[in-house]
N, C-alpha and C positions, 0 to 999 in steps of 0.2 A: 190821538195816537197813544197817549199815556193810559187812557182808560181801556183801550183795546189790549195794550200790553199787560195791564194789571188784570184784565179779564182772563187772558190766557194763563197768566201765572196763577190766578185764583183757581182756574179750572184744573190745573195740574195739582194744585194743593188739595182741592176738594177730592180729586181722584185718589191721591195718596191717603188722604184722611179716611175716605170711604173704605179703602182697603184695610187700613189699620183697624177701623171699627169692626169690619167683618171678621178679621182674625181674632179680635178680642172676644166677640160674641161666640165664635166657635170654641175658643179656649175655655170659656166659662162653662159650656155645655158638656164637652168630652175632651179627653187628652188629644193634643195635636199629633197627627201621624208624621213620623219622621221622614224626612226627605231621603232619596236613594243614597246620596253621598254621606248621610248621617247614620245609615244602618250599620250594625256590627254583627258579625256571625262568629259563633264559637266553633271554629274549625281549625285544623292544623295543629301541629305540636306546639305546646306552650300557650294555647289560647286561654284567654280569661274572659270574664264577663265584660271587660272593657273592649274586647276585640283581639284579633291575632296580633302577636308581637312582631312578626316579620313576614314579608312576602304577601302576595295577594291570595294564595291558597284557593280554597273552594269558592270564595266570593266571586272571583273572576270567572270560574266555570259556571257557577249558578246564575250569574247575571245580577243586575242591580235590583230587579224587582222581587224575584222569588227566592234567590239564594239557594245553596245546595241542599240536598235532601238531608244531609247530616244535621242541618240546623233543626229539622223537625224531630230528630231523635236525641236532642240534647239531654244529657243526664241519664240516658238509658244504657245499661251494660248487661252482657250475658251473664246469667247466674253461674257460679263456679260449680263444677261437678264434684261429688264426694270422692275422697281418695280410694274408698273401697270400690267404687264403680270403675275408676281408672285402672285399678289392679286387676279387675275382672276382664276388662278389655285387653290388657297386655297379656294375660294368661291365655285367653282365647286365641289371640294371634300367634302366640308361641306354639300352641298345640296344632294350629292349622298348618304351619310351615315346618314343623319339626321333621316330618318324613320326607322332605324334598331336598335334603342336603347333598345327596349323591346323584342328582340329576345330571346326565351326560349331555353336553351340547352336541347338536348334530354336526357332522363333518361339513367342511366348506364345499365339497363336491363329492359325487359318488366315487368310491374306490380310492379315497384319499389315504386309507390305511395301507394301500399297496406300495411296494417299493419300485424304484426305477423311474424312467421318464416316459412321457407319452410319445408314441411312435411318430406323430406328425411333428412334434418339436425336434426330435432327433433328425428326421429327414430334412426339416427346414435348416437346421444348423449345418447339415452336410451339403447344403447348396441346391436342394431340389425346389426352391422357390418359397413362397409364403406358406404359412400353415394351412391356409385355405387350399392352396394348390396341392399340398401334400395330402390333405383330406380327400381331394378328388382322385389322387393316385390310389388311395385305399378303396374308394368307392368303385373304381374301375378294376379292382382285383389285380393290381399290378405290383403289390407289395407282399413279400414273404418274410416270415420270421421263423427261423430254424426249420425251413422247408415247408411251412404251412402258410397258405394264402390267408391274409388278414382282411376281414370285411368290416370289423367293428372299429368305430372311431375311439380314440383314447386308450387303445391297448398299450400297456406299459411294458417296457423292455429295459434290459441292462446293456448299454452300448458296449461294455467291455466283455460280455459273455455271449450275448445273443448274436446270431448271424442274420443280418438284414439284407434283403435283396430287393431291387426294383427292376422289373422287366428281366429277371433272371440274372442280373449283375449285382455283385456284392457291393454294399455301400461302405465307404470308409467313414465310420462314425467317430473316430478319434480325431485328435488335433494333428492330423497328418497333412503334409504338403507334398504336392507332386508338380514338377515342372519339366518342360522340355526346352532344351537350349540348342540352337543351331550353332554349333561350335565352329568358329572360323579356323582356317589353317594357321599354324604357328602357336596355338593355344595349348598349353600342357594340360593333360587330363588328370589333374590333381586339384584339391581344394586349396592347397598352399604350395608355394615353391620356394625353397631356401635360396635359390639362385636369382630370385627376383623376376623370373620370366612371367609372362601373362598366363594365368591359370583360370580354372573354372570358378574358384572362389571369388574372383574379381567381379563376377556377374551377379553374385548373391550377397554382397557385403551388407545390404540393408535389411536382411532377414533376421527376425528375432531368434528363430530356432536354428540349430545347426543342421545343415543339409550335407549329403554326401552323394557322390556320383554312382550311377549304376553301370558297372563295366568301364571300359576305357576306349578311347580312340587314339590312334597314332597322332603325334603332334602335327603332322602335315595333312592328316585326314580331316575333312570337314563333315558336317552333318549333325543329325539328331543324337543327343545324349541326354539321358534322364537324370534328374536330381530329386532326391526325396529324403525324408527323415523316417521312412517306414523301413526299418531294418530287415524284417522278414521278407517283405516283398522284394527288396533289392537283392537279397541273398538268392531267392528262388529264380529271379529273372536271369541271373548269371550262372545258375547251376546247370551242368550238362544234363541232369536228369529230366528237366522240364523242356529242354530243347526249344527255347524261344528263338524264332527266326529273325534274322537281321538281313536287310536288303541294301545293296550298294550299287552305285553307278561308277563305273571305272572307264577312264579314257585310255585306250591303247592304240598302238599303231600296227596296221595290218600289212598285207592281207592276212586274214585268219582262215583256217580250214573250216569246213562245214561241220566237222565232228568235234570242234572245240568244246561245245556244250556237253557232248557225250563223255569226253575225257574228264571234264570237271565233275560230272555226276558219278562216273565210275570210281573216281578217286585219284588224287595226285599224291605220289610218294614224296614225303618231306622228311627232313632229318629227324623229326619227332613223331613220325607215323603218317598214315594216310589221312588226307583231308578231302571230304566230299561236299560238293555243292548240291543243294536241293532244287535249284532252278537256275537256268541260264537263258538269256535271249539278247539279241542285238537290238538296241533301241534306235540307233542312228548311225549312218555311215556317210562320210564326206571324203571321197577319195580313199586314201589309206587310213584316215582317222576313223576310229570306231568308238562308239559309246555303248558299252555293254552293261547289262544288269545281272548281278549275281546275288542269289539268295542262299543262305546257309544258316545252320543253327549252332555251329561251333563258335567258340570265342577265343581261340588261341591267338597269341600275339602276331600281328601282321599277317593274319591268315589269308586274306584275299590277295594281298600283294605277293605273298610267297607262292600261292597256287598259280596265279597268272604268270609270274616270272618263271616258275618251273615249267609251265607249258610253253614258254618261249615268247611271252608278251608282257614285258615290264609295264607297270602302271605309271602314267604321267600324273594323273589326278584321280583322287578317290573321294567319294561323298557317300555317307550313309543316309539313305532316304527313309528308312523305316526301322523301328525297333519294336518287334511284335506288331500290335495293332496301332501303334503311334507312328504316324507318318509326318514327313517334313512339310509337305504341301507347299504353300507359298510363303512360309516363314522366312524372313530375311536373315542373312548371316549376322550373328552376334545378338539376335533377339531371343529373349526368354519369355515363355508363355506358361501360364498355369493350365494344367490338364483339366478337362471337363470331368464331371462325375461319370459320364458314360465311358470315357477313355480309361479312367481309373478302374471302373468295374471290369472292363475288358482285359486290362492288365492282370487283375486278380484272377479272372477266369482262366487266363493262360497258365497260371501256376497253382490252380486249385485252392485259392484262398477264398 
């Protein structure tokens, strides 16, 4: 047992010894090749012959065997160029770009030097849909600028000076607001009331801009009344020169003669002159109760009530159902609605705006 153990031990010893002898023989013939962990590369800042001072640097990138390519160029530096050569290069570059100081950069889009806004942008702001939808209006030849049909996209306009129409109706391009209110009975036709009664201003208290009413309605008269901040439009809608028609439904008690409509159209003598209706018809009859429709373009105070009373038929209830092209429709009492662009255009057409 001891001899076998010593034999194994001797075997190991002989192996180590043989290895050491082989290393010594190689060392005598040529210098020993350094192992990978013993190699040093002159790379990175602060490198010396002993190796880099900090970090793995290019040794990690180059691998343990070959090392980075910079190691092969150790000690090589680019020769410095003479100062005269540098001066020649600088002078040549200066001459090359000397004549390009006044180069004008191109505009960001064609026609940028023009003033005004693009027509599709103005139409989109006025509520005619997206800009693409407004471009389709132009493609369909439905847009006019100062009486001329526009077919080119991007045409520039001045919203304050140019007259813009869509389908023949003027477009309100400014920051104007137009509303129709179905005024209930008992509401005063003023924006404020010093006596504290309910008035038109109570329905628009949340508006940023100041609105005013177009014409008036009697306190007990219901129906459509317009509110806007467009002063010129409001003035023309109520001016007798333009004769904007208003339509009313009146409840009276009959029987009524067949020529009542003719009497109203021919004119009724009032204390302040004749008053004439443009149209009259009976809408509904239930026994002695009549619902009649009266259309006229005058705007004198209590004009419909006074005319029918003078003809012998006092009015029990009166509702204005239309102001020019703006109709009441199914709008509920006390409701405020914003007029559409088409309705605004029709109003402006009524008074030549």
